[in-house]
C-alpha positions in Angstrom: 78.3 112.9 13.6 80.8 113.7 16.4 84.4 112.7 16.8 86.2 113.1 20.1 83.7 115.6 21.4 83.9 117.9 18.4 81.1 118.8 16.1 81.3 119.2 12.3 80.9 122.9 12.7 84.0 123.4 14.9 86.8 125.1 13.0 90.4 124.7 14.1 91.6 127.5 16.4 93.5 130.2 14.6 97.1 130.9 15.6 97.9 134.5 16.3 100.4 136.5 14.3 102.8 136.8 17.2 102.8 133.0 17.8 103.5 132.4 14.1 106.4 134.9 14.1 107.8 133.4 17.3 107.5 129.8 15.8 109.2 130.9 12.6 112.0 132.7 14.4 112.7 129.7 16.6 112.6 127.4 13.6 115.1 129.7 11.8 117.4 129.6 14.9 117.3 125.8 15.0 118.2 125.6 11.3 120.8 128.4 11.1 122.6 128.0 14.5 124.3 124.7 13.6 125.3 126.1 10.2 126.8 129.2 11.7 128.6 127.3 14.4 130.1 124.9 11.8 131.3 127.8 9.6 132.8 129.5 12.7 134.6 126.4 13.9 135.9 125.6 10.4 137.2 129.2 10.0 138.8 129.1 13.4 140.5 125.8 12.7 141.8 127.1 9.4 143.1 130.3 11.0 144.8 128.3 13.8 146.4 125.9 11.3 147.5 128.8 9.1 149.1 130.5 12.1 151.0 127.3 13.0 152.3 126.6 9.5 153.0 130.1 8.3 156.3 130.6 10.1 157.7 127.5 8.3 156.9 128.6 4.8 159.7 130.5 3.0 159.1 134.2 2.4 159.4 133.8 -1.3 156.0 131.9 -1.2 154.3 134.5 0.9 151.5 136.1 -1.2 152.3 139.5 0.3 155.9 139.4 -1.0 154.7 138.5 -4.5 152.0 141.1 -4.9 151.5 144.5 -3.5 147.7 144.3 -3.5 146.3 143.7 0.0 144.8 140.3 0.7 142.3 139.9 3.5 144.3 138.3 6.3 143.5 138.8 10.0 146.8 137.4 11.3 149.1 140.0 9.6 
């Protein structure tokens, strides 16, 4: 019995390794790019808001004045 010009003995065409790797890479980009952009935008907004608010906070509340251990801070 034939369906759409194919015989029962026809097997689906195999996809090459390079094509599978390319497809998986592009799928990963499509999934990871929005996540990475969202994290970057959030981090940038927090850094911007911190730089705007920090001058108005009294120095006694500054974590660097309370402790001598270094905190990761790109603005200072």
